[in-house]
C-alpha positions in Angstrom: 51.6 46.8 120.5 49.6 47.4 117.3 45.8 47.6 117.5 44.2 44.8 115.8 41.5 46.0 113.3 37.7 44.5 113.5 37.4 41.4 111.6 34.4 42.5 110.1 35.9 45.6 109.0 39.0 43.4 107.7 36.3 41.8 105.3 34.2 44.7 104.7 31.0 42.8 105.8 28.1 43.7 108.1 28.1 42.0 111.8 24.9 40.4 110.5 26.4 38.7 107.4 25.6 35.1 107.0 28.4 32.1 106.2 27.9 32.4 102.5 28.3 36.0 102.5 31.6 36.4 104.5 32.9 33.3 102.2 32.5 35.1 99.2 33.8 38.5 100.6 36.7 36.7 101.7 37.5 34.9 98.3 37.4 38.1 96.5 39.9 39.5 99.0 42.2 36.7 99.3 42.4 36.8 95.2 43.2 40.5 95.5 46.0 40.5 98.0 47.4 36.9 97.2 51.2 37.1 97.3 51.7 35.4 94.2 49.4 38.3 92.3 51.5 40.9 94.4 55.2 39.6 94.5 57.3 41.6 96.6 54.6 43.7 98.0 54.8 43.4 101.9 51.6 45.3 102.6 49.5 43.0 100.3 50.9 40.0 102.0 49.9 41.5 105.5 46.4 42.4 104.4 46.3 38.7 102.9 47.2 37.2 106.3 44.8 39.8 108.2 42.1 38.6 105.7 42.9 34.6 106.4 42.8 35.4 110.0 39.3 37.2 110.0 37.9 34.5 107.9 39.2 31.8 110.3 37.4 33.4 113.3 34.3 34.6 111.4 33.7 31.3 109.4 33.6 29.1 112.6 30.3 29.7 114.8 31.9 29.0 118.2 34.7 31.6 117.4 32.3 34.1 116.0 30.2 34.0 119.1 33.0 34.7 121.3 34.3 37.5 119.2 30.9 39.2 118.9 30.5 39.1 122.7 34.2 39.9 123.7 36.2 41.0 120.9 39.7 39.7 120.4 40.2 39.2 123.8 37.6 36.5 123.6 39.8 34.8 121.6 42.8 34.5 123.7 43.7 31.6 125.9 42.5 28.6 123.4 44.8 26.0 122.2 46.0 28.2 119.5 44.5 31.5 120.6 43.3 33.4 117.6 46.5 34.1 115.9 46.5 33.1 112.1 50.3 31.8 112.9 48.7 29.3 115.3 47.0 27.5 112.9 48.8 24.5 111.3 49.8 23.6 107.7 46.7 21.3 107.6 44.2 23.8 108.7 45.5 26.5 106.3 45.1 24.0 103.6 41.5 23.2 104.6 40.9 26.8 104.8 41.9 27.5 101.1 40.1 24.3 100.0 37.0 25.4 101.3 37.2 28.8 99.8 39.2 28.2 96.2 37.5 24.6 95.7 40.7 22.3 96.8 39.7 18.6 97.7 37.9 18.0 100.7 35.9 21.6 100.7 32.4 22.1 101.2 30.2 24.4 99.2 26.8 24.8 100.3 26.8 21.2 102.0 28.1 19.6 99.1 31.7 18.1 98.4 34.2 18.5 95.6 35.0 15.2 93.6 37.0 15.2 90.5 37.2 18.7 90.2 33.6 19.4 90.4 32.2 21.4 93.2 28.5 21.7 94.1 26.6 25.2 94.3 25.8 27.0 97.3 22.6 26.4 99.3 20.3 29.3 99.4 17.6 30.3 102.2 14.5 32.3 101.8 11.5 32.7 103.7 7.7 32.9 103.2 4.5 33.3 105.3 1.2 31.6 105.6 -2.0 31.9 107.5 -3.3 29.6 109.9 -6.3 28.6 107.5 -3.6 27.5 105.1 -1.8 25.3 107.6 -4.9 23.6 108.1 -5.4 22.6 104.3 -2.1 23.1 102.8 -1.0 25.6 100.4 0.8 26.1 97.1 2.9 29.2 96.9 4.7 31.0 94.4 8.4 32.1 96.0 10.7 34.5 94.5 14.2 35.2 95.3 17.8 36.2 93.7 20.4 33.7 93.1 23.8 33.9 91.7 23.3 32.1 88.3 25.0 31.2 85.1 25.9 34.2 82.8 24.1 34.0 79.6 26.5 35.9 77.8 29.6 33.4 78.6 27.8 30.3 79.7 29.4 30.6 83.0 33.0 30.3 81.7 33.8 34.0 82.8 35.8 34.6 79.4 34.6 37.0 76.9 32.8 35.1 74.1 34.7 34.2 71.0 38.0 33.7 72.9 39.6 30.8 74.2 41.2 30.1 77.4 44.7 29.8 78.0 47.0 28.3 80.6 46.8 30.2 83.6 49.8 32.7 84.3 50.0 32.2 88.1 49.9 28.4 88.3 51.4 27.9 84.8 48.5 25.7 83.9 48.8 23.5 87.0 45.8 24.6 88.7 47.8 24.7 92.1 50.2 27.0 93.7 52.8 26.3 96.3 53.6 28.7 99.3 56.1 28.5 102.0 59.4 26.6 101.8 61.1 23.9 103.9 58.8 21.7 106.1 56.1 24.3 106.2 54.2 24.2 102.9 51.0 24.8 101.4 49.7 23.5 98.2 46.3 25.1 97.3 44.1 25.6 94.2 45.1 28.5 92.3 42.9 31.7 93.0 43.5 32.9 89.5 41.6 29.9 87.8 39.7 28.4 90.6 42.2 25.4 90.2 41.1 24.5 86.7 44.5 25.5 85.2 42.9 27.7 82.3 42.0 31.4 82.4 40.7 33.8 80.0 42.9 36.5 78.7 39.7 38.9 78.3 37.0 38.8 81.0 33.4 38.7 80.1 32.0 42.1 80.2 28.4 41.0 81.2 29.6 39.3 84.4 33.1 41.0 85.1 34.9 37.6 84.5 32.7 35.8 87.5 30.8 33.8 85.2 27.6 34.6 87.6 25.1 37.3 87.7 22.4 38.0 90.1 19.1 36.7 88.6 15.7 36.7 90.0 13.7 33.1 90.1 10.3 32.4 90.8 9.0 29.0 91.5 6.0 27.2 92.9 6.4 25.5 96.3 3.7 23.1 98.0 3.6 23.7 101.6 1.9 20.4 103.3 -0.8 20.7 106.2 -0.1 20.9 109.6 3.6 22.5 108.9 4.8 24.4 112.1 6.4 28.0 112.5 9.8 28.1 111.3 10.0 24.7 109.7 12.1 24.5 106.5 11.0 22.9 103.2 14.1 22.0 100.9 13.9 22.3 97.3 16.3 20.2 95.7 18.7 21.8 92.9 17.2 25.3 93.0 20.2 26.8 94.9 23.3 28.2 92.9 25.2 26.7 90.3 28.4 24.6 91.2 31.6 25.0 89.1 33.5 22.0 87.2 36.7 22.2 85.5 37.1 24.3 82.3 34.6 26.6 83.4 31.8 24.1 83.0 28.6 24.6 85.1 28.8 22.0 88.4 25.5 20.6 90.5 23.6 23.1 91.9 22.9 23.5 95.7 19.4 23.6 97.3 16.8 26.2 98.2 15.6 26.2 101.9 12.3 27.9 102.3 11.8 29.1 105.9 7.9 29.0 106.8 6.5 31.3 108.9 2.8 31.1 110.5 1.2 34.3 110.7 -0.6 35.0 114.1 -4.4 34.7 114.2 -6.7 37.2 115.7 -8.9 34.8 117.4 -6.8 31.4 118.1 -3.5 30.6 119.8 -1.8 27.6 118.4 -0.4 24.9 120.7 1.3 22.2 118.5 -1.8 20.7 116.8 -4.4 22.2 119.3 -5.8 25.7 119.4 -7.0 27.9 122.3 -9.6 30.2 121.8 -10.8 32.8 124.8 -14.7 33.0 124.3 -16.3 35.7 126.2 -19.9 34.6 128.0 -22.4 36.5 129.7 -23.3 36.2 133.5 -26.6 34.5 132.7 -25.0 32.3 130.3 -22.8 31.0 132.6 -25.0 30.7 135.5 -28.1 29.2 133.8 -26.1 27.2 131.2 -26.4 27.9 127.6 -25.8 26.6 123.8 -23.7 29.0 121.9 -21.7 29.4 118.6 -18.1 29.2 118.8 -16.0 30.2 115.5 -13.6 27.4 114.2 -11.2 27.6 111.0 -13.9 26.0 109.3 -17.1 27.9 110.6 -19.1 28.2 113.3 -19.7 25.1 116.0 -22.3 24.7 118.5 -21.0 24.4 122.3 -22.9 23.5 125.1 -22.0 25.9 128.2 -23.0 23.9 131.5 -25.0 25.9 134.4 -22.5 27.5 137.0 -19.7 27.6 134.7 -16.7 29.5 136.1 -14.5 32.2 134.7 -11.5 30.2 133.2 -13.4 27.0 132.6 -12.4 25.1 129.6 -14.5 23.2 127.0 -12.9 20.9 124.4 -14.1 20.5 120.6 -12.4 17.2 119.5 -10.9 17.4 115.9 -11.5 21.1 115.5 -7.6 21.9 115.5 -4.7 21.6 113.4 -3.9 18.4 111.4 -0.5 16.6 112.7 2.3 16.8 110.0 3.2 13.3 109.8 -0.1 11.6 110.7 -2.5 14.1 109.3 -4.8 13.6 112.5 -6.5 16.8 113.7 -5.8 18.1 117.3 -8.5 19.7 119.2 -10.1 23.4 120.0 -10.0 24.4 123.4 -12.2 27.1 124.4 -11.4 28.9 127.6 -14.7 30.7 129.0 -14.2 34.4 130.1 -16.9 35.9 131.9 -18.1 39.3 130.6 -19.9 41.7 133.3 -22.0 44.3 131.7 -20.6 48.0 132.2 -23.8 49.6 131.8 -27.5 48.2 132.8 -30.9 49.5 131.5 -33.3 50.3 134.4 -34.9 46.9 134.1 -31.8 44.9 134.3 -30.6 47.0 137.3 -34.2 46.2 138.8 -34.0 42.3 138.2 -30.4 42.2 139.7 -31.2 44.2 142.9 -33.9 41.6 143.4 -31.7 38.8 142.7 -29.1 40.3 145.2 -31.7 40.5 148.1 -32.4 36.7 147.5 -28.4 36.1 147.7 -28.1 38.0 150.9 -28.7 37.1 154.7 -27.7 39.7 157.2 -25.1 41.3 154.3 -23.7 38.3 153.2 -24.1 35.4 150.7 -26.5 32.8 152.4 -24.5 29.7 151.1 -21.1 31.2 151.8 -18.2 28.9 152.5 -16.0 29.6 155.6 -13.6 31.0 153.5 -15.8 33.3 151.8 -17.1 34.2 154.9 -13.9 35.4 156.2 -13.3 37.5 153.0 -16.7 38.9 153.4 -16.1 40.0 157.0 -12.7 41.6 156.0 -14.5 43.7 153.7 -17.0 44.8 156.1 -14.4 45.7 158.8 -12.3 47.6 155.9 -15.9 49.8 155.0 -16.4 50.6 158.6 
């Protein structure tokens, strides 16, 4: 039994490659090994089928997950297994339509109507601070996209030349594969279904009609946005294709917003948590202390007898809700701090306080539970 090659190796992509990268790479390899471009070449036909099988798995999220976990063995046992031969004609037609631009295919979430195909959606990432979540911010976003080649205006042909009928499909824009009952009619991979091809490719883009281009634009990030939320910028994705090498509608840009961690505050939806250190005397006697907020210091009253872990709420000092703009609260969690070093005077005063607290070696106002604990300590120390 022949050993199957790793699907990522077949398509020459990394295991972390996204769907668009896998689709682009498959398109290049399918065009390279297509039987109509390699008549009578059994090795090319085998590579073509191997690429199609790899793409059929890696383009499906569920199949890809099973393959990543268990390899080829994880794909066996399904209704059609993982063999490319297990796909029916409709599946294969849909597969090639999605790659080469046939009817019903998708490109970046958009469809194809009248030969016009929407461009790929893109994704990029930016980060903002918690203070910027409070006020909202406008940021400059820089990313790279495959854009229209300025030399050939996206046609893929050498400037000054005219497109001719495609030699692969004879100008029909479609090719037929197979025979008898099992036949496939797919868009021509040589001309992308347009029926026309340039005899001399553009040297600036190697005939692709697209070149990598850096793009910078300003994006408004609203107040109250959550970590990993996405802002969609319409029409800032890659350009689509249209008959005759014309440019189709662009896809969209999806900006993933990451919120940086703050050195003082923890975020819980629209609320903030601050762990605030307080001294022994402040907790015992009560005090008014300054508490930092995102907009400056605020005064908080600590009640006499406050305990470690007690909570104090400052209403309206949290973050705004993305929809209502109503601000959440700032919750202050008290953390009792015991001094590690005492001055002689401080030690003298605490020892006097300790004497007023003790009766026969235990606190005078101990509860039964505290007294039991104290008895255990005395027994342990004996």
